[in-house]
C-alpha positions as a Markdown table, in Angstrom:
| # | Residue | x | y | z |
|---|---|---|---|---|
| 1 | Unk | -21.9 | -45.4 | -15.3 |
| 2 | Unk | -25.6 | -44.8 | -15.9 |
| 3 | Unk | -28.3 | -44.3 | -13.3 |
| 4 | Unk | -30.1 | -47.4 | -14.9 |
| 5 | Unk | -27.0 | -49.5 | -14.1 |
| 6 | Unk | -26.7 | -48.2 | -10.6 |
| 7 | Unk | -30.4 | -48.7 | -10.0 |
| 8 | Unk | -30.0 | -52.4 | -10.9 |
| 9 | Unk | -27.2 | -52.6 | -8.3 |
| 10 | Unk | -29.5 | -50.8 | -5.8 |
| 11 | Unk | -32.3 | -53.3 | -6.4 |
| 12 | Unk | -29.9 | -56.1 | -5.6 |
| 13 | Unk | -28.5 | -54.3 | -2.5 |
| 14 | Unk | -31.3 | -51.9 | -1.4 |
| 15 | Unk | -29.6 | -50.3 | 1.6 |
| 16 | Unk | -27.5 | -47.2 | 1.3 |
| 17 | Unk | -25.0 | -45.9 | 3.9 |
| 18 | Unk | -23.0 | -42.6 | 4.0 |
| 19 | Unk | -21.3 | -43.2 | 7.3 |
| 20 | Unk | -18.9 | -46.1 | 7.7 |
| 21 | Unk | -19.5 | -46.2 | 11.4 |
| 22 | Unk | -23.1 | -47.4 | 10.7 |
| 23 | Unk | -22.2 | -49.7 | 7.9 |
| 24 | Unk | -24.0 | -53.1 | 7.6 |
| 25 | Unk | -22.9 | -56.0 | 5.4 |
| 26 | Unk | -24.3 | -55.5 | 1.9 |
| 27 | Unk | -24.8 | -51.8 | 2.1 |
| 28 | Unk | -23.9 | -49.6 | -0.8 |
| 29 | Unk | -21.5 | -46.9 | 0.5 |
| 30 | Unk | -21.9 | -43.4 | -1.0 |
| 31 | Unk | -18.7 | -41.4 | -0.5 |
| 32 | Unk | -20.1 | -38.0 | 0.2 |
| 33 | Unk | -17.9 | -34.9 | 0.7 |
| 34 | Unk | -18.4 | -32.1 | 3.1 |
| 35 | Unk | -16.5 | -29.0 | 4.3 |
| 36 | Unk | -14.5 | -31.1 | 6.8 |
| 37 | Unk | -14.6 | -34.7 | 5.4 |
| 38 | Unk | -14.2 | -36.6 | 2.2 |
| 39 | Unk | -16.0 | -39.9 | 2.0 |
| 40 | Unk | -13.7 | -41.1 | -0.7 |
| 41 | Unk | -11.0 | -41.6 | 1.9 |
| 42 | Unk | -13.2 | -44.2 | 3.6 |
| 43 | Unk | -14.4 | -46.1 | 0.5 |
| 44 | Unk | -11.9 | -48.9 | 0.5 |
| 45 | Unk | -12.3 | -49.4 | 4.2 |
| 46 | Unk | -16.1 | -49.6 | 3.6 |
| 47 | Unk | -15.5 | -52.4 | 1.1 |
| 48 | Unk | -13.3 | -54.2 | 3.6 |
| 49 | Unk | -16.0 | -54.0 | 6.2 |
| 50 | Unk | -18.7 | -55.5 | 4.1 |
| 51 | Unk | -20.1 | -52.9 | 1.8 |
| 52 | Unk | -21.3 | -54.4 | -1.5 |
| 53 | Unk | -20.2 | -51.4 | -3.5 |
| 54 | Unk | -18.8 | -48.0 | -2.9 |
| 55 | Unk | -19.9 | -45.0 | -5.1 |
| 56 | Unk | -17.0 | -42.6 | -5.4 |
| 57 | Unk | -16.0 | -39.5 | -7.4 |
| 58 | Unk | -12.3 | -39.8 | -7.2 |
| 59 | Unk | -9.9 | -42.3 | -8.9 |
| 60 | Unk | -9.0 | -44.7 | -6.1 |
| 61 | Unk | -8.2 | -48.2 | -7.3 |
| 62 | Unk | -8.5 | -48.8 | -11.0 |
| 63 | Unk | -9.8 | -52.2 | -11.9 |
| 64 | Unk | -11.7 | -52.6 | -8.6 |
| 65 | Unk | -15.2 | -53.5 | -9.9 |
| 66 | Unk | -16.8 | -52.8 | -6.5 |
| 67 | Unk | -15.9 | -49.1 | -6.9 |
| 68 | Unk | -18.5 | -47.3 | -8.9 |
| 69 | Unk | -17.0 | -44.1 | -10.3 |
| 70 | Unk | -19.3 | -41.1 | -10.9 |
| 71 | Unk | -18.8 | -37.4 | -11.5 |
| 72 | Unk | -20.4 | -36.2 | -8.2 |
| 73 | Unk | -21.6 | -38.6 | -5.5 |
| 74 | Unk | -24.2 | -36.3 | -4.0 |
| 75 | Unk | -25.8 | -35.5 | -7.4 |
| 76 | Unk | -25.7 | -39.2 | -8.2 |
| 77 | Unk | -27.5 | -40.0 | -4.9 |
| 78 | Unk | -30.2 | -37.4 | -5.7 |
| 79 | Unk | -30.6 | -38.7 | -9.3 |
| 80 | Unk | -30.9 | -42.3 | -8.0 |
| 81 | Unk | -33.6 | -41.1 | -5.6 |
| 82 | Unk | -35.5 | -39.5 | -8.5 |
| 83 | Unk | -35.2 | -42.7 | -10.5 |
| 84 | Unk | -36.6 | -44.7 | -7.6 |
| 85 | Unk | -39.3 | -42.2 | -6.9 |
| 86 | Unk | -40.6 | -42.6 | -10.5 |
| 87 | Unk | -41.2 | -46.3 | -9.9 |
| 88 | Unk | -44.1 | -45.4 | -7.6 |
| 89 | Unk | -47.7 | -44.3 | -8.3 |
| 90 | Unk | -48.6 | -43.5 | -4.7 |
| 91 | Unk | -49.1 | -40.4 | -2.7 |
| 92 | Unk | -45.9 | -38.7 | -1.7 |
| 93 | Unk | -46.7 | -36.2 | 1.1 |
| 94 | Unk | -44.0 | -33.5 | 1.7 |
| 95 | Unk | -44.0 | -31.5 | 4.9 |
| 96 | Unk | -42.0 | -28.3 | 5.6 |
| 97 | Unk | -42.3 | -25.2 | 7.8 |
| 98 | Unk | -40.5 | -23.1 | 10.3 |
| 99 | Unk | -41.8 | -24.9 | 13.4 |
| 100 | Unk | -43.6 | -28.2 | 14.1 |
| 101 | Unk | -42.7 | -30.0 | 10.9 |
| 102 | Unk | -41.1 | -33.0 | 12.6 |
| 103 | Unk | -43.9 | -33.4 | 15.2 |
| 104 | Unk | -46.4 | -33.0 | 12.4 |
| 105 | Unk | -44.6 | -35.6 | 10.3 |
| 106 | Unk | -44.5 | -38.0 | 13.2 |
| 107 | Unk | -48.2 | -37.5 | 13.9 |
| 108 | Unk | -49.2 | -37.9 | 10.3 |
| 109 | Unk | -47.1 | -41.0 | 10.0 |
| 110 | Unk | -48.7 | -42.5 | 13.1 |
| 111 | Unk | -52.2 | -41.7 | 11.8 |
| 112 | Unk | -51.7 | -43.0 | 8.3 |
| 113 | Unk | -50.0 | -46.1 | 9.5 |
| 114 | Unk | -53.4 | -47.1 | 11.0 |
| 115 | Unk | -54.6 | -47.9 | 7.5 |
| 116 | Unk | -51.7 | -48.0 | 5.1 |
| 117 | Unk | -48.1 | -49.2 | 4.7 |
| 118 | Unk | -46.3 | -45.9 | 5.2 |
| 119 | Unk | -42.6 | -45.0 | 4.8 |
| 120 | Unk | -41.4 | -41.7 | 6.3 |
| 121 | Unk | -38.4 | -39.6 | 7.2 |
| 122 | Unk | -36.4 | -41.1 | 10.1 |
| 123 | Unk | -35.7 | -38.6 | 12.8 |
| 124 | Unk | -34.9 | -35.3 | 11.1 |
| 125 | Unk | -33.1 | -36.5 | 8.0 |
| 126 | Unk | -34.6 | -33.7 | 6.1 |
| 127 | Unk | -31.7 | -32.1 | 4.2 |
| 128 | Unk | -30.0 | -32.5 | 0.8 |
| 129 | Unk | -28.7 | -35.9 | 2.0 |
| 130 | Unk | -31.6 | -37.0 | 4.2 |
| 131 | Unk | -34.4 | -36.4 | 1.6 |
| 132 | Unk | -32.9 | -38.6 | -1.1 |
| 133 | Unk | -32.1 | -41.3 | 1.5 |
| 134 | Unk | -35.7 | -41.2 | 2.7 |
| 135 | Unk | -36.9 | -41.7 | -0.8 |
| 136 | Unk | -34.5 | -44.6 | -1.4 |
| 137 | Unk | -35.8 | -46.2 | 1.8 |
| 138 | Unk | -39.3 | -46.5 | 0.4 |
| 139 | Unk | -40.0 | -50.2 | -0.4 |
| 140 | Unk | -42.1 | -51.7 | -3.2 |
| 141 | Unk | -44.9 | -52.4 | -0.7 |
| 142 | Unk | -45.4 | -48.7 | 0.1 |
| 143 | Unk | -48.9 | -47.3 | -0.1 |
| 144 | Unk | -48.0 | -43.7 | 1.1 |
| 145 | Unk | -44.7 | -41.9 | 1.7 |
| 146 | Unk | -44.2 | -39.0 | 4.0 |
| 147 | Unk | -41.1 | -36.8 | 3.4 |
| 148 | Unk | -40.0 | -34.0 | 5.8 |
| 149 | Unk | -38.1 | -31.1 | 4.1 |
| 150 | Unk | -36.0 | -28.7 | 6.1 |
| 151 | Unk | -34.4 | -25.6 | 4.6 |
| 152 | Unk | -32.4 | -22.6 | 5.6 |
| 153 | Unk | -32.3 | -20.7 | 2.2 |
| 154 | Unk | -34.3 | -20.1 | -0.9 |
| 155 | Unk | -34.4 | -22.6 | -3.7 |
| 156 | Unk | -33.7 | -25.5 | -1.3 |
| 157 | Unk | -37.3 | -26.8 | -1.1 |
| 158 | Unk | -37.5 | -26.4 | -4.8 |
| 159 | Unk | -34.5 | -28.6 | -5.3 |
| 160 | Unk | -36.0 | -31.3 | -3.0 |
| 161 | Unk | -39.3 | -31.2 | -4.9 |
| 162 | Unk | -37.4 | -31.9 | -8.1 |
| 163 | Unk | -36.6 | -35.5 | -7.1 |
| 164 | Unk | -39.3 | -36.1 | -4.4 |
| 165 | Unk | -42.1 | -35.1 | -6.9 |
| 166 | Unk | -44.7 | -34.6 | -4.1 |
| 167 | Unk | -48.3 | -35.1 | -4.8 |
| 168 | Unk | -49.5 | -33.7 | -1.5 |
| 169 | Unk | -47.9 | -31.1 | 0.8 |
| 170 | Unk | -48.1 | -29.2 | 4.2 |
| 171 | Unk | -46.4 | -26.0 | 5.1 |
| 172 | Unk | -46.9 | -26.0 | 8.9 |
| 173 | Unk | -46.1 | -22.3 | 9.1 |
| 174 | Unk | -43.6 | -19.7 | 7.9 |
| 175 | Unk | -42.2 | -17.9 | 10.9 |
| 176 | Unk | -38.9 | -16.4 | 12.2 |
| 177 | Unk | -36.5 | -19.2 | 11.5 |
| 178 | Unk | -33.2 | -19.2 | 9.6 |
| 179 | Unk | -33.7 | -15.5 | 8.9 |
| 180 | Unk | -30.0 | -15.2 | 8.0 |
| 181 | Unk | -30.3 | -17.6 | 5.1 |
| 182 | Unk | -33.7 | -16.7 | 3.9 |
| 183 | Unk | -33.3 | -12.9 | 4.2 |
| 184 | Unk | -36.2 | -12.1 | 6.6 |
| 185 | Unk | -39.7 | -13.4 | 7.1 |
| 186 | Unk | -40.8 | -12.7 | 3.5 |
| 187 | Unk | -37.8 | -14.7 | 2.4 |
| 188 | Unk | -38.9 | -17.5 | 4.7 |
| 189 | Unk | -42.4 | -17.5 | 3.1 |
| 190 | Unk | -41.0 | -17.5 | -0.4 |
| 191 | Unk | -38.6 | -20.4 | 0.4 |
| 192 | Unk | -41.2 | -22.5 | 2.2 |
| 193 | Unk | -43.7 | -21.6 | -0.5 |
| 194 | Unk | -41.6 | -23.5 | -3.1 |
| 195 | Unk | -43.5 | -26.6 | -2.0 |
| 196 | Unk | -46.8 | -25.0 | -2.8 |
| 197 | Unk | -45.4 | -23.7 | -6.1 |
| 198 | Unk | -44.6 | -27.3 | -7.1 |
| 199 | Unk | -48.0 | -28.5 | -6.1 |
| 200 | Unk | -49.6 | -25.7 | -8.0 |
| 201 | Unk | -47.7 | -26.6 | -11.2 |
| 202 | Unk | -48.4 | -30.3 | -10.9 |
| 203 | Unk | -52.1 | -30.3 | -9.9 |
| 204 | Unk | -51.3 | -31.5 | -6.4 |
| 205 | Unk | -53.1 | -31.3 | -3.0 |
| 206 | Unk | -52.2 | -28.9 | -0.2 |
| 207 | Unk | -53.3 | -29.3 | 3.4 |
| 208 | Unk | -53.5 | -25.7 | 4.7 |
| 209 | Unk | -53.7 | -24.3 | 8.2 |
| 210 | Unk | -56.5 | -21.8 | 7.5 |
| 211 | Unk | -55.9 | -19.7 | 10.6 |
| 212 | Unk | -52.8 | -18.3 | 9.0 |
| 213 | Unk | -53.8 | -15.6 | 6.5 |
| 214 | Unk | -50.5 | -15.7 | 4.7 |
| 215 | Unk | -51.0 | -19.4 | 3.9 |
| 216 | Unk | -54.3 | -18.4 | 2.1 |
| 217 | Unk | -52.2 | -16.3 | -0.3 |
| 218 | Unk | -49.4 | -18.8 | -0.6 |
| 219 | Unk | -51.8 | -21.6 | -1.5 |
| 220 | Unk | -53.8 | -19.7 | -4.1 |
| 221 | Unk | -54.2 | -21.6 | -7.4 |
| 222 | Unk | -53.4 | -25.0 | -6.1 |
| 223 | Unk | -55.6 | -27.7 | -7.7 |
| 224 | Unk | -56.9 | -29.2 | -4.4 |
| 225 | Unk | -56.9 | -27.4 | -1.1 |
| 226 | Unk | -58.0 | -29.1 | 2.1 |
| 227 | Unk | -58.1 | -26.8 | 5.2 |
| 228 | Unk | -57.7 | -27.3 | 8.9 |
| 229 | Unk | -57.9 | -24.8 | 11.8 |
| 230 | Unk | -59.9 | -23.5 | 14.6 |
| 231 | Unk | -62.7 | -22.1 | 12.4 |
| 232 | Unk | -63.9 | -21.9 | 8.8 |
| 233 | Unk | -62.0 | -25.0 | 7.7 |
| 234 | Unk | -62.7 | -28.5 | 6.5 |
| 235 | Unk | -61.4 | -29.8 | 9.8 |
| 236 | Unk | -61.8 | -27.6 | 12.9 |
| 237 | Unk | -60.8 | -28.2 | 16.5 |
| 238 | Unk | -59.8 | -26.4 | 19.6 |
| 239 | Unk | -57.4 | -26.9 | 22.6 |
| 240 | Unk | -59.7 | -27.9 | 25.5 |
| 241 | Unk | -56.8 | -27.9 | 28.0 |
| 242 | Unk | -53.0 | -28.0 | 27.8 |
| 243 | Unk | -51.8 | -29.3 | 31.1 |
| 244 | Unk | -50.1 | -31.5 | 31.8 |
| 245 | Unk | -50.8 | -32.5 | 28.2 |
| 246 | Unk | -52.7 | -31.0 | 25.3 |
| 247 | Unk | -56.3 | -32.1 | 24.9 |
| 248 | Unk | -57.8 | -31.4 | 21.5 |
| 249 | Unk | -61.5 | -31.5 | 20.7 |
| 250 | Unk | -62.3 | -32.0 | 17.0 |
| 251 | Unk | -65.4 | -29.9 | 16.2 |
| 252 | Unk | -66.2 | -30.4 | 12.5 |
| 253 | Unk | -65.0 | -32.6 | 9.6 |
| 254 | Unk | -64.1 | -35.7 | 11.5 |
| 255 | Unk | -65.6 | -37.8 | 14.3 |
| 256 | Unk | -62.3 | -38.2 | 16.1 |
| 257 | Unk | -63.9 | -36.4 | 19.0 |
| 258 | Unk | -61.8 | -35.6 | 22.1 |
| 259 | Unk | -58.1 | -36.5 | 21.7 |
| 260 | Unk | -55.9 | -36.8 | 24.8 |
| 261 | Unk | -52.4 | -36.3 | 23.5 |
| 262 | Unk | -49.0 | -36.8 | 25.1 |
| 263 | Unk | -47.8 | -33.4 | 23.8 |
| 264 | Unk | -46.9 | -30.4 | 25.9 |
| 265 | Unk | -48.2 | -27.0 | 24.9 |
| 266 | Unk | -51.2 | -25.7 | 23.0 |
| 267 | Unk | -48.8 | -24.6 | 20.3 |
| 268 | Unk | -49.0 | -28.2 | 19.2 |
| 269 | Unk | -52.7 | -27.8 | 18.3 |
| 270 | Unk | -52.0 | -27.1 | 14.6 |
| 271 | Unk | -49.8 | -30.2 | 14.4 |
| 272 | Unk | -52.6 | -32.4 | 15.8 |
| 273 | Unk | -55.2 | -30.8 | 13.5 |
| 274 | Unk | -52.9 | -31.4 | 10.5 |
| 275 | Unk | -52.7 | -35.1 | 11.3 |
| 276 | Unk | -56.5 | -35.3 | 11.7 |
| 277 | Unk | -56.9 | -33.5 | 8.4 |
| 278 | Unk | -54.6 | -35.8 | 6.5 |
| 279 | Unk | -56.0 | -38.9 | 8.2 |
| 280 | Unk | -59.5 | -37.9 | 7.3 |
| 281 | Unk | -58.6 | -37.1 | 3.7 |
| 282 | Unk | -57.2 | -40.6 | 3.3 |
| 283 | Unk | -60.3 | -42.1 | 4.9 |
| 284 | Unk | -58.9 | -43.2 | 8.2 |
| 285 | Unk | -61.8 | -43.6 | 10.6 |
| 286 | Unk | -62.1 | -41.0 | 13.4 |
| 287 | Unk | -61.6 | -43.5 | 16.2 |
| 288 | Unk | -58.4 | -44.8 | 14.6 |
| 289 | Unk | -57.2 | -41.2 | 14.2 |
| 290 | Unk | -57.8 | -40.5 | 17.8 |
| 291 | Unk | -56.2 | -43.8 | 19.0 |
| 292 | Unk | -53.1 | -43.2 | 16.9 |
| 293 | Unk | -52.5 | -39.6 | 18.1 |
| 294 | Unk | -53.1 | -40.6 | 21.7 |
| 295 | Unk | -50.6 | -43.4 | 21.4 |
| 296 | Unk | -47.9 | -41.0 | 20.1 |
| 297 | Unk | -45.2 | -40.0 | 22.6 |
| 298 | Unk | -42.6 | -37.4 | 21.6 |
| 299 | Unk | -38.9 | -38.2 | 22.0 |
| 300 | Unk | -35.6 | -36.7 | 21.1 |
| 301 | Unk | -35.9 | -33.6 | 23.3 |
| 302 | Unk | -39.1 | -32.4 | 21.5 |
| 303 | Unk | -41.7 | -31.0 | 24.0 |
| 304 | Unk | -41.1 | -33.9 | 26.4 |
| 305 | Unk | -42.6 | -33.8 | 29.9 |
| 306 | Unk | -40.2 | -35.6 | 32.2 |
| 307 | Unk | -40.5 | -36.4 | 35.9 |
| 308 | Unk | -37.2 | -36.0 | 37.7 |
| 309 | Unk | -37.6 | -36.6 | 41.4 |
| 310 | Unk | -40.1 | -34.0 | 42.7 |
| 311 | Unk | -39.5 | -31.8 | 39.6 |
| 312 | Unk | -41.4 | -31.7 | 36.3 |
| 313 | Unk | -39.2 | -30.8 | 33.3 |
| 314 | Unk | -40.4 | -29.7 | 29.9 |
| 315 | Unk | -37.4 | -30.6 | 27.6 |
| 316 | Unk | -37.7 | -28.8 | 24.3 |
| 317 | Unk | -34.1 | -28.6 | 23.4 |
| 318 | Unk | -34.2 | -29.9 | 19.9 |
| 319 | Unk | -34.4 | -26.5 | 18.2 |
| 320 | Unk | -35.4 | -22.9 | 18.8 |
| 321 | Unk | -36.2 | -19.8 | 16.8 |
| 322 | Unk | -38.0 | -16.6 | 17.8 |
| 323 | Unk | -41.4 | -18.0 | 16.9 |
| 324 | Unk | -41.1 | -21.3 | 18.8 |
| 325 | Unk | -39.3 | -19.7 | 21.7 |
| 326 | Unk | -42.1 | -17.2 | 22.2 |
| 327 | Unk | -44.8 | -19.9 | 22.0 |
| 328 | Unk | -42.9 | -22.1 | 24.5 |
| 329 | Unk | -42.4 | -19.3 | 27.0 |
| 330 | Unk | -46.0 | -18.1 | 26.8 |
| 331 | Unk | -47.3 | -21.6 | 27.2 |
| 332 | Unk | -45.0 | -22.3 | 30.1 |
| 333 | Unk | -46.2 | -19.1 | 31.8 |
| 334 | Unk | -49.8 | -20.2 | 31.5 |
| 335 | Unk | -49.2 | -23.6 | 33.0 |
| 336 | Unk | -50.0 | -24.3 | 36.7 |
| 337 | Unk | -46.8 | -25.1 | 38.4 |
| 338 | Unk | -44.6 | -24.3 | 41.4 |
| 339 | Unk | -41.2 | -22.7 | 41.5 |
| 340 | Unk | -41.0 | -22.1 | 37.7 |
| 341 | Unk | -37.4 | -22.2 | 36.3 |
| 342 | Unk | -36.6 | -21.0 | 32.8 |
| 343 | Unk | -33.4 | -22.3 | 31.2 |
| 344 | Unk | -33.0 | -20.9 | 27.7 |
| 345 | Unk | -30.2 | -21.3 | 25.1 |
| 346 | Unk | -29.4 | -18.9 | 22.3 |
| 347 | Unk | -31.1 | -18.9 | 18.9 |
| 348 | Unk | -29.0 | -19.5 | 15.8 |
| 349 | Unk | -29.1 | -18.4 | 12.2 |
| 350 | Unk | -30.9 | -15.1 | 12.7 |
| 351 | Unk | -28.4 | -12.9 | 10.9 |
| 352 | Unk | -28.6 | -9.2 | 11.4 |
| 353 | Unk | -31.9 | -9.5 | 13.3 |
| 354 | Unk | -30.4 | -11.8 | 16.0 |
| 355 | Unk | -29.7 | -9.2 | 18.7 |
| 356 | Unk | -33.1 | -7.6 | 18.2 |
| 357 | Unk | -34.8 | -11.1 | 18.4 |
| 358 | Unk | -32.9 | -12.0 | 21.6 |
| 359 | Unk | -33.8 | -8.6 | 23.1 |
| 360 | Unk | -37.5 | -9.4 | 22.4 |
| 361 | Unk | -37.2 | -12.7 | 24.2 |
| 362 | Unk | -35.6 | -11.0 | 27.2 |
| 363 | Unk | -38.5 | -8.5 | 27.3 |
| 364 | Unk | -41.0 | -11.3 | 27.0 |
| 365 | Unk | -39.4 | -13.2 | 29.9 |
| 366 | Unk | -39.6 | -10.0 | 32.1 |
| 367 | Unk | -43.3 | -9.9 | 31.8 |
| 368 | Unk | -43.8 | -12.9 | 34.0 |
| 369 | Unk | -42.7 | -14.1 | 37.5 |
| 370 | Unk | -40.2 | -16.9 | 37.7 |
| 371 | Unk | -38.2 | -18.5 | 40.5 |
| 372 | Unk | -35.1 | -18.4 | 38.4 |
| 373 | Unk | -34.1 | -17.6 | 34.8 |
| 374 | Unk | -30.8 | -18.6 | 33.2 |
| 375 | Unk | -29.8 | -17.6 | 29.7 |
| 376 | Unk | -27.1 | -19.6 | 27.9 |
| 377 | Unk | -24.7 | -18.7 | 25.1 |
| 378 | Unk | -25.4 | -17.3 | 21.7 |
| 379 | Unk | -26.5 | -13.7 | 21.4 |
| 380 | Unk | -28.0 | -13.8 | 24.8 |
| 381 | Unk | -24.4 | -13.0 | 25.8 |
| 382 | Unk | -24.6 | -9.7 | 23.8 |
| 383 | Unk | -27.9 | -8.5 | 25.3 |
| 384 | Unk | -28.3 | -6.6 | 28.6 |
| 385 | Unk | -30.6 | -8.4 | 31.0 |
| 386 | Unk | -31.0 | -8.9 | 34.8 |
| 387 | Unk | -31.0 | -12.7 | 34.6 |
| 388 | Unk | -28.3 | -15.3 | 35.3 |
| 389 | Unk | -26.0 | -15.8 | 32.3 |
| 390 | Unk | -23.7 | -18.7 | 31.2 |
| 391 | Unk | -21.4 | -19.0 | 28.2 |
| 392 | Unk | -22.5 | -22.6 | 27.4 |
| 393 | Unk | -24.7 | -25.5 | 28.6 |
| 394 | Unk | -21.8 | -27.1 | 30.5 |
| 395 | Unk | -21.4 | -24.1 | 32.7 |
| 396 | Unk | -25.2 | -23.9 | 33.2 |
| 397 | Unk | -25.4 | -27.6 | 34.0 |
| 398 | Unk | -22.7 | -27.2 | 36.8 |
| 399 | Unk | -24.6 | -24.3 | 38.3 |
| 400 | Unk | -28.0 | -26.0 | 38.0 |
| 401 | Unk | -26.6 | -29.2 | 39.6 |
| 402 | Unk | -25.4 | -27.2 | 42.6 |
| 403 | Unk | -28.9 | -25.7 | 43.0 |
| 404 | Unk | -30.3 | -29.2 | 43.8 |
| 405 | Unk | -33.8 | -28.2 | 42.4 |
| 406 | Unk | -36.8 | -29.7 | 44.1 |
| 407 | Unk | -40.5 | -29.3 | 43.7 |
| 408 | Unk | -39.9 | -27.1 | 40.6 |
| 409 | Unk | -41.4 | -26.8 | 37.1 |
| 410 | Unk | -38.7 | -26.3 | 34.6 |
| 411 | Unk | -38.5 | -25.4 | 30.9 |
| 412 | Unk | -35.3 | -26.2 | 29.0 |
| 413 | Unk | -35.2 | -24.9 | 25.5 |
| 414 | Unk | -32.6 | -23.7 | 23.0 |
| 415 | Unk | -31.2 | -24.2 | 19.5 |
| 416 | Unk | -29.7 | -27.5 | 18.8 |
| 417 | Unk | -26.1 | -26.3 | 18.8 |
| 418 | Unk | -26.6 | -25.0 | 22.4 |
| 419 | Unk | -26.9 | -28.6 | 23.6 |
| 420 | Unk | -29.3 | -27.6 | 26.3 |
| 421 | Unk | -30.2 | -31.3 | 26.9 |
| 422 | Unk | -26.9 | -31.4 | 28.8 |
| 423 | Unk | -28.8 | -29.7 | 31.7 |
| 424 | Unk | -30.7 | -33.0 | 32.3 |
| 425 | Unk | -27.4 | -34.4 | 33.7 |
| 426 | Unk | -28.0 | -32.1 | 36.7 |
| 427 | Unk | -30.7 | -34.6 | 37.9 |
| 428 | Unk | -28.3 | -37.6 | 37.7 |
């Protein structure tokens, strides 16, 4: 089986599925393997339920011409994505970073969609499976593609670039995230910097947050650098206010003017400025940029401001690392609000620095006055502190429900595995 042959099949059936529970008639089923599953076991069932073909890497049913046998299904998926990518001569903008990459991706997509036919990563499908699926979702009418890239170890971004072939890129930041896999902050910068390495080698364009000195060095030698920040950049702006929502004033580089976002926290300023910068670069008028950003409302537990009875809840439970946790706590402390309650889940993938980073968060919390603080799971369980402590979000939810909070301002944040969004059930 050659990629050319498989691509002809894909052109006839241009929808790929890796999960039989989401299968639609006509989909091509790719039988991926993982630590705890083997997609080959579901291939024949996928055919029975309407899949046009199943791509497998085990001998299942000789003579079944709807089974496409390959050496490795994942590698085949990535090679097919590369073949599809090469059919396009349009900008492919890749976005990575420790924090803010999904919000930046959503804002950039919203802005660019004002003037172009844009395809982008759905949700956070930003890993070794999600990136090729995103590329394969790009249709022939595409004018721009936006691809989010997540990573927790070095050489991962490099591997994604090999089949995404980005022409443009953004590294939102390189902070304290996935320290265990990257081997410290310098490892994070090296790993995230693989995107800029690709752009440097292929005469690409980098959009760079100029407030971060380390990004100056990381972007050196790139053919085309477009900057954004609070000063000394092509696009500059400032946070005029941040409550209840972030209000951004664009100072130079675009006539987008004053932007009233639906985002919580001034830590979202770089994400907004990145979207303005990209929109301006691709000649989206300032008024359209402003309207697009103002219309964007976050979802999926990302900096959502929710009204629950007489309470206001900031739900930011999609992810957490030391950098994002610190920014969220400090922003929350600055906000006007009554009876502030802090509900924080543990931070994952920090390796040998985990205890130290959790201790630092405890010390930060202690600098402010709160009505209540509850720390949940992870290495918060291994750190001495004077606050309420729970083993998991279910225990915390039961306690919180019994409190019957009223007239409070509440921040809920934690790593995805902590499932801190469960605490929202306390308001039911």
